[in-house]
C-alpha positions in Angstrom: 21.5 -10.5 -130.2 21.7 -13.1 -133.0 19.0 -15.7 -133.3 17.7 -18.1 -136.0 14.4 -17.5 -137.6 11.8 -19.8 -136.1 12.1 -23.3 -137.5 14.1 -22.2 -140.6 17.7 -22.6 -139.3 18.6 -19.3 -141.0 20.1 -16.3 -139.3 17.7 -13.6 -138.3 19.7 -10.4 -138.6 16.9 -8.1 -137.6 18.0 -8.2 -134.0 21.7 -7.5 -134.8 22.4 -3.8 -134.4 23.8 -2.2 -137.5 27.3 -0.8 -136.8 29.1 1.5 -139.1 32.8 2.3 -139.3 31.9 5.8 -138.1 30.4 4.5 -134.9 33.0 1.9 -134.1 36.2 3.8 -135.1 37.9 3.3 -138.4 41.4 3.1 -136.9 40.4 0.1 -134.8 39.3 -1.7 -138.0 42.4 -0.7 -140.1 44.7 -2.0 -137.3 42.9 -5.3 -137.3 42.9 -5.6 -141.1 46.6 -4.8 -141.3 47.3 -7.6 -138.8 45.4 -10.1 -141.0 47.2 -8.8 -144.1 50.6 -9.4 -142.3 49.6 -12.9 -141.5 48.6 -13.6 -145.0 51.7 -12.1 -146.5 53.8 -14.3 -144.2 51.8 -17.4 -145.2 52.2 -16.6 -148.9 55.9 -16.1 -148.6 56.4 -19.2 -146.6 54.5 -21.2 -149.3 56.6 -19.8 -152.1 59.5 -22.1 -151.2 57.1 -25.1 -151.0 55.9 -24.6 -154.6 58.0 -26.0 -157.4 56.1 -24.4 -160.3 57.8 -21.0 -161.1 54.4 -19.5 -162.2 52.9 -20.6 -158.8 55.9 -19.0 -157.0 55.4 -15.8 -158.9 51.7 -15.8 -158.2 52.3 -16.1 -154.5 55.0 -13.5 -154.4 53.0 -11.1 -156.4 50.0 -11.7 -154.2 52.1 -10.8 -151.1 53.3 -7.6 -152.8 49.8 -6.5 -153.7 48.7 -7.1 -150.1 51.7 -5.0 -148.9 50.4 -2.2 -151.1 47.0 -2.5 -149.5 48.7 -2.4 -146.0 50.5 0.8 -147.1 47.2 2.4 -148.1 45.8 1.5 -144.7 48.9 3.0 -143.0 48.5 6.2 -145.1 44.9 6.5 -144.0 45.8 6.0 -140.4 48.5 8.7 -140.5 46.4 11.1 -142.5 49.5 12.3 -144.4 48.3 11.5 -147.9 46.2 14.3 -149.5 43.5 11.8 -150.6 42.8 10.9 -147.0 42.4 14.5 -145.7 
């Protein structure tokens, strides 16, 4: 349950149960994060053609590539095939 502290308008987190990745399942979270990464990559690449500045285009394309590397790391974790994730 989330509530605000009496009269302060601030979030009172004492009533919010602490959940760890261990208790909620890491694979559920990696799947969700990969979906968000895919959305952002698509957005960045769509914006590359809208930007006239070559440095801006390079920034957006590089950002998309970095995110794809992160997605690959999440996929490796999920598959458990990389030695670092065993």
